[in-house]
C-alpha positions in Angstrom: -15.5 34.7 -11.7 -18.1 32.0 -11.1 -17.6 30.3 -7.7 -17.8 26.5 -7.8 -18.2 24.6 -4.6 -17.6 20.9 -5.3 -16.5 19.5 -2.0 -18.4 16.3 -2.6 -16.4 13.4 -4.0 -16.7 13.1 -7.7 -18.1 9.8 -9.0 -14.8 8.8 -10.7 -12.8 9.4 -7.5 -15.3 7.4 -5.4 -15.4 4.6 -7.9 -11.6 4.4 -8.0 -11.4 4.2 -4.3 -14.1 1.5 -4.1 -12.3 -0.6 -6.7 -9.0 -0.2 -4.8 -10.7 -1.3 -1.6 -12.0 -4.4 -3.3 -8.6 -5.6 -4.4 -7.4 -7.2 -1.2 -5.0 -9.7 -2.6 -1.5 -8.4 -3.1 2.1 -9.7 -3.6 4.0 -10.8 -0.5 3.1 -12.4 2.8 0.9 -11.1 5.7 3.2 -10.5 8.7 1.7 -10.5 12.2 4.0 -9.2 15.0 3.6 -10.2 18.7 6.0 -8.5 21.2 6.6 -10.1 24.6 7.5 -8.7 28.0 9.6 -11.8 28.7 12.3 -14.0 27.2 11.3 -16.2 24.3 13.3 -19.4 24.1 11.0 -21.4 21.8 8.0 -20.9 19.5 5.3 -19.3 21.7 1.6 -20.3 21.8 -0.4 -17.3 20.7 -4.0 -17.4 21.8 -6.5 -17.2 18.9 -8.2 -14.1 20.4 -4.9 -12.2 20.8 -4.6 -9.4 18.3 -1.2 -8.7 16.8 0.6 -5.5 17.8 1.3 -4.9 14.1 -0.1 -6.4 10.9 1.3 -5.6 7.5 2.3 -7.1 4.2 6.0 -7.9 3.7 7.0 -8.3 0.0 9.9 -10.7 0.9 11.6 -12.0 4.0 15.2 -10.8 3.8 16.3 -9.3 7.1 19.6 -9.2 9.0 19.5 -6.2 11.4 22.1 -7.2 13.9 21.3 -5.4 17.2 19.1 -2.8 15.5 15.3 -2.7 15.6 13.4 -4.9 13.2 12.6 -2.8 10.0 9.6 -0.6 10.4 9.2 -1.4 14.1 10.7 -0.4 17.4 11.3 -4.0 18.5 14.8 -5.4 18.8 14.3 -8.2 21.4 11.5 -10.6 22.6 9.1 -10.7 19.7 7.4 -13.3 17.4 6.4 -13.0 13.8 4.0 -15.1 11.8 4.0 -14.8 8.0 1.1 -16.4 6.1 -0.1 -16.5 2.5 0.3 -18.6 -0.6 3.2 -19.6 -2.8 2.7 -20.1 -6.6 4.5 -23.0 -8.2 5.0 -22.7 -11.9 6.1 -26.2 -12.7 5.8 -29.5 -10.8 9.0 -30.8 -9.2 11.1 -31.1 -6.1 11.8 -27.7 -4.4 14.4 -26.9 -1.8 13.5 -24.2 0.8 16.0 -22.4 3.2 15.5 -20.4 6.4 18.4 -18.4 7.7 17.6 -17.0 11.1 18.6 -15.7 14.5 16.9 -17.0 16.6 14.3 -19.7 15.7 12.3 -20.2 12.6 10.2 -22.9 10.8 8.4 -23.3 7.5 5.1 -25.1 6.7 3.7 -25.7 3.2 0.2 -27.1 2.9 0.2 -27.7 6.6 3.4 -29.9 6.5 6.6 -28.8 8.2 9.4 -28.4 5.6 12.1 -26.7 7.6 12.6 -26.9 11.4 15.1 -24.3 12.6 14.1 -23.8 16.2 16.3 -22.9 19.1 18.4 -20.0 20.3 21.3 -19.4 17.8 23.1 -16.9 15.7 22.3 -16.4 11.9 22.3 -20.0 10.7 20.7 -21.8 7.8 18.5 -24.9 7.7 16.8 -26.4 4.6 14.2 -28.9 3.5 12.9 -30.4 0.3 9.3 -31.1 -0.8 7.6 -32.3 -4.0 5.1 -29.7 -5.2 2.5 -29.6 -8.0 2.0 -26.5 -10.2 -0.5 -24.1 -8.6 -0.9 -22.2 -5.3 0.1 -23.7 -2.0 -0.6 -22.5 1.6 2.5 -21.2 3.3 3.3 -20.3 6.9 6.6 -19.2 8.4 7.1 -18.6 12.2 10.0 -16.8 13.7 11.0 -15.7 17.2 13.8 -13.4 18.5 14.9 -13.6 22.1 17.7 -11.0 22.5 20.9 -9.8 20.9 21.2 -9.9 17.1 18.2 -10.7 14.9 17.3 -11.7 11.4 15.4 -14.0 9.1 15.7 -14.8 5.4 13.5 -17.1 3.3 15.1 -18.6 0.1 14.3 -21.3 -2.4 15.8 -23.3 -5.2 13.4 -24.3 -7.9 14.2 -27.3 -10.1 17.1 -26.3 -12.5 17.3 -22.8 -11.0 19.8 -21.0 -8.7 19.1 -20.5 -5.0 17.6 -17.1 -4.3 15.4 -15.1 -1.9 11.8 -16.1 -2.6 10.5 -13.2 -4.7 7.3 -11.2 -4.1 5.8 -12.2 -7.5 5.3 -15.8 -6.4 3.9 -14.9 -3.0 0.4 -13.6 -2.3 -1.9 -12.9 0.7 -5.1 -11.2 1.7 -4.0 -7.6 2.7 -5.2 -6.5 6.1 -8.3 -4.3 5.9 -7.6 -0.6 5.9 -8.4 1.1 9.2 -11.7 3.0 8.7 -11.6 6.7 8.6 -13.0 8.6 11.6 -16.7 9.5 11.6 -17.5 12.5 9.4 -14.4 12.0 7.1 -13.7 10.7 3.7 -10.6 9.2 2.1 -8.2 11.7 0.4 -7.2 15.4 1.0 -9.3 18.5 0.7 -8.1 20.5 -2.3 -8.7 24.3 -2.2 -8.0 25.8 -5.7 -7.5 29.6 -6.4 -7.2 31.1 -9.9 -5.2 34.3 -10.4 -5.2 36.9 -13.1 -1.4 37.4 -13.2 1.9 35.5 -13.0 2.7 33.4 -10.0 6.5 33.2 -9.3 6.2 32.1 -5.7 3.7 30.6 -3.2 0.9 33.2 -3.1 -0.6 34.8 0.0 -4.3 34.2 -0.1 -6.2 37.1 1.3 -8.4 36.5 4.3 -11.9 35.7 3.2 -11.0 35.1 -0.5 -13.3 32.4 -1.8 -11.7 29.5 -3.7 -12.4 29.0 -7.3 -13.0 25.3 -6.6 -13.1 23.1 -3.5 -13.2 19.3 -3.6 -11.6 16.1 -2.3 -8.7 14.5 -4.2 -8.2 10.9 -3.4 -4.5 11.1 -4.3 -2.1 13.6 -5.8 -0.8 12.1 -9.0 -1.1 14.6 -11.9 1.1 15.4 -14.9 -1.1 17.2 -17.5 1.5 18.9 -19.6 -0.1 21.9 -21.3 -3.7 20.6 -20.7 -6.1 21.9 -18.1 -5.8 20.6 -14.5 -8.1 17.6 -14.2 -11.7 18.5 -13.4 -11.1 22.3 -14.0 -10.5 24.7 -16.9 -7.3 26.0 -15.3 -4.0 25.8 -17.2 -2.0 28.7 -15.9 -1.8 31.0 -12.9 -3.4 29.0 -10.1 -2.6 27.5 -6.7 -3.8 24.5 -4.8 -3.6 23.7 -1.1 -4.3 20.2 0.0 -4.9 19.5 3.7 -6.1 16.8 5.9 -4.5 13.9 7.8 -2.0 11.2 7.1 -2.4 7.8 8.7 1.1 6.3 9.5 1.0 2.5 10.1 4.2 2.0 12.0 6.9 4.0 13.9 10.0 4.8 11.7 11.7 7.0 9.3 9.6 8.0 6.3 10.7 9.6 3.1 8.3 11.9 1.2 8.6 13.1 -2.4 7.0 16.0 -4.2 7.4 16.1 -8.0 6.0 19.2 -9.5 5.9 21.9 -12.2 6.0 24.6 -10.8 6.6 25.0 -7.1 5.4 22.7 -4.2 6.1 22.2 -0.5 5.0 19.7 2.2 4.3 20.2 5.9 3.7 17.4 8.4 2.5 18.4 11.9 3.4 22.0 11.0 7.0 21.2 10.1 8.3 21.6 6.5 9.5 18.3 5.2 9.9 19.0 1.4 10.7 22.4 -0.3 10.3 22.2 -4.0 9.6 25.9 -4.6 10.5 27.9 -7.7 9.6 28.0 -11.4 10.8 24.8 -13.0 9.8 21.8 -15.1 8.6 18.5 -13.5 11.3 18.0 -10.8 11.4 15.9 -7.7 12.5 16.9 -4.2 12.4 14.7 -1.1 12.7 14.9 2.7 12.8 12.4 5.6 11.1 12.6 8.9 10.7 10.3 11.9 7.0 9.6 12.6 5.1 7.6 15.2 2.2 5.4 14.2 -1.1 7.2 14.1 -2.6 10.4 12.7 -0.5 13.3 11.5 -1.6 16.6 10.1 -0.5 17.1 6.5 -0.5 20.2 4.1 0.7 20.5 0.6 1.0 23.8 -1.3 1.4 24.0 -5.0 1.3 26.7 -7.6 1.5 26.8 -11.4 2.7 29.9 -13.3 2.4 29.0 -17.0 3.3 26.3 -19.5 3.3 22.7 -18.4 1.8 21.6 -15.0 1.8 18.7 -12.6 2.2 17.6 -9.0 2.8 14.1 -7.5 2.9 13.2 -3.8 4.7 9.9 -3.0 6.2 8.2 0.1 8.6 5.4 1.0 7.6 3.7 4.2 10.2 1.8 6.2 11.3 -1.3 4.4 8.9 -0.6 1.5 9.0 0.5 -2.1 8.3 4.1 -3.1 4.7 4.7 -4.2 2.1 7.4 -4.6 0.5 8.0 -1.1 -2.7 6.1 -1.4 -6.2 7.4 -0.5 -6.4 4.7 2.3 -3.6 6.6 4.1 -5.3 10.0 3.8 -8.5 11.5 5.1 -10.2 14.9 5.6 -13.6 16.2 6.8 -16.5 15.0 4.7 -18.1 18.4 4.6 -16.7 21.8 4.7 -16.5 23.2 8.2 -18.1 26.5 8.7 -15.7 28.4 11.0 -17.3 29.8 14.0 -15.7 32.9 15.6 -15.2 30.9 18.8 -13.7 27.7 17.3 -10.5 26.6 18.9 -8.8 27.2 22.3 -7.6 30.5 23.8 -3.8 30.3 23.9 -1.8 32.5 26.4 2.0 32.3 25.8 4.3 33.6 28.5 8.0 34.3 27.8 10.1 33.5 31.0 13.4 34.9 32.1 15.2 31.8 33.2 15.1 28.0 33.0 11.8 26.2 33.4 12.0 22.9 35.0 8.4 22.5 36.1 5.0 24.2 35.6 5.5 27.9 36.6 3.3 29.9 38.8 1.9 32.7 36.7 0.5 35.6 38.7 -3.0 36.7 37.9 -1.9 40.2 36.8 0.9 39.0 34.5 0.0 39.8 30.9 0.8 37.1 28.3 3.5 37.8 25.7 1.2 36.5 23.0 -2.6 35.9 23.2 -4.4 34.3 20.4 -6.7 31.4 19.4 -5.2 28.0 18.3 -7.6 25.9 16.3 -5.8 22.7 17.3 -2.6 21.7 19.1 -0.3 19.8 16.8 3.2 21.2 17.0 6.7 19.7 16.7 9.2 22.4 15.8 12.4 20.9 16.9 14.8 23.8 17.7 12.9 26.3 15.6 10.7 29.0 17.1 7.1 28.2 18.2 4.8 28.8 15.2 3.7 32.5 15.0 6.2 33.6 17.7 9.9 34.3 18.3 9.9 31.9 21.3 12.2 28.9 21.2 13.2 28.4 24.8 12.0 29.3 28.3 8.2 29.8 27.8 4.9 28.5 29.0 1.5 28.1 27.2 -1.9 27.8 28.8 -4.8 26.7 26.5 -8.3 27.1 27.9 -11.8 26.6 26.5 -14.5 24.0 26.2 -14.7 20.5 24.6 -17.9 19.5 23.0 -18.8 15.9 23.3 -21.7 14.5 21.2 -21.8 11.0 22.5 -21.5 9.8 26.1 -18.8 7.2 26.9 -15.2 6.7 27.9 -12.8 8.9 26.1 -9.0 8.5 26.0 -6.9 11.7 25.8 -3.2 11.9 24.8 -0.7 14.7 25.2 2.7 14.3 23.5 5.2 17.0 24.5 8.8 18.2 24.9 9.0 19.4 27.7 6.2 19.1 30.3 2.4 19.1 29.8 -0.8 18.3 31.7 -4.5 18.2 30.9 -7.5 19.1 33.0 -11.2 18.4 32.1 -13.9 19.8 34.3 -11.1 20.7 36.8 -9.9 17.1 37.1 -6.4 16.1 35.9 -6.6 13.6 33.2 -3.0 13.5 31.8 0.2 14.2 33.6 3.2 14.5 31.3 5.4 16.7 33.6 9.2 16.8 33.5 12.0 17.8 31.2 12.0 15.2 28.4 12.0 14.7 24.6 8.7 14.2 22.7 7.0 11.7 25.0 3.3 10.7 25.0 1.2 10.2 28.1 -2.5 9.3 28.1 -5.5 9.2 30.4 -9.2 8.1 30.3 -12.3 9.8 31.5 -16.1 9.1 31.3 -17.9 12.1 29.7 -21.5 12.9 29.2 -22.7 14.5 26.0 -22.4 18.3 26.1 -19.6 20.9 26.8 -16.8 20.3 29.3 -14.3 22.8 30.6 -10.8 22.2 29.4 -7.3 23.4 30.3 -4.0 22.3 28.8 -0.7 23.6 30.2 2.7 23.2 28.5 6.2 24.5 29.2 9.5 24.4 27.3 12.9 24.7 28.9 15.4 24.6 26.0 16.3 22.6 23.0 13.6 20.8 21.0 10.0 21.8 21.5 6.6 20.5 20.7 3.1 19.7 22.0 0.3 17.5 20.4 -3.2 17.0 21.8 -5.1 13.9 20.6 -8.1 11.9 21.6 -9.8 8.6 21.0 -13.6 8.8 21.2 -15.5 5.6 21.8 -15.4 3.3 18.8 -13.2 5.7 16.8 -9.5 5.8 15.9 -7.0 8.0 17.8 -6.5 11.5 16.1 -5.7 15.1 16.8 -8.6 16.9 18.6 -10.2 18.9 15.8 -11.2 22.6 16.0 -14.8 21.6 15.4 -15.2 20.3 19.0 -13.2 23.1 20.7 -14.5 26.5 21.7 -13.2 29.4 23.8 
């Protein structure tokens, strides 16, 4: 079989991504969130140079959360939101606008205040009227929440119409620019495609060293070809695809993921299976939910096609958003295929322990590890399941050792998120201390590093219950992400 290596982005995929990037205007209003450490009893003065803690587009403003966190955030008290954009008026006339809020809110149209609803109060409505001409008008809404219950709703009553929530189709804003992908990456997921000579009735086991029929980057996964060949290939039956890379999550919250496929598919995030859509079947959708923190998460999708019709679609529903195909701007993968070196990754020594582990254990020099292996990266959150590749679920300790290769000198931030304790040493100096028995908690530390190799040791222990450990970094001028195998050796 002819081996095709096409890891470069195809022209059509690149063009599609470029066009998407250019379309920065979208329905809804730009929402900028500013949390505060102190009580807020009136509209705060936000310095122009202060960056928002969260920036996103809200299709509408229709929130009443009571004592819960504001949708898509972890904030329940002491925060301020500014929504900006334009409102499109279809016909000239007198328009009534309404703000229902707890606590204060106010509305400006074309720079003029239309509704003043300041003060500390329960969910309460205030309104104002203004004469507007047909066309687009600048709009700004400000809202603050002190403590207790929270909510804000934005409504209008156009001439001769009923009062309603202002819909997204009359609101528009400039969408915030997408966060750039890390150096050496491209938008989308790496697709590794294998053709088979016989029927596939389950997820295949790919033999070590088996070369793929095709390798490329897919900007999105949104395919339903029926009986036709898979896009960009001659394959119709008996093939499998593995997509892998990273998913960028904008805010903390509960995310729902969907896989619609013919035949089987499954989704893993940070090593945990979220969707299982296995089996031989027509286009059928399965979903799963997972709590995710903002930032980078490792993602893998497996898909196989036996015969007949074929297709696979990968969608998500973010907190307080509509379901959509996961866009290329939320996905990225290495720009060129990594050539695996035999020493890539860290040496992992796993020790099963006989009793409770409440702090870092003292392991005698002559004690042999229960498991010894190489881990290419550290990105595990298994809950109450066994640690990947082992039967260990409680009472164990792991020591990872090796070297970290740094290409540019500067100040690096390292993060270790774990349940239970963990700690990181670089060149013998402790950089992160995340000791103690606790759920998945992240701690960080900074260190100045010169270009070159640096000795690294990461220790982790699990007492009982849920378990996990994730090792991330933020090089100078780059986004936070999982430390990749390409910079680790043992």
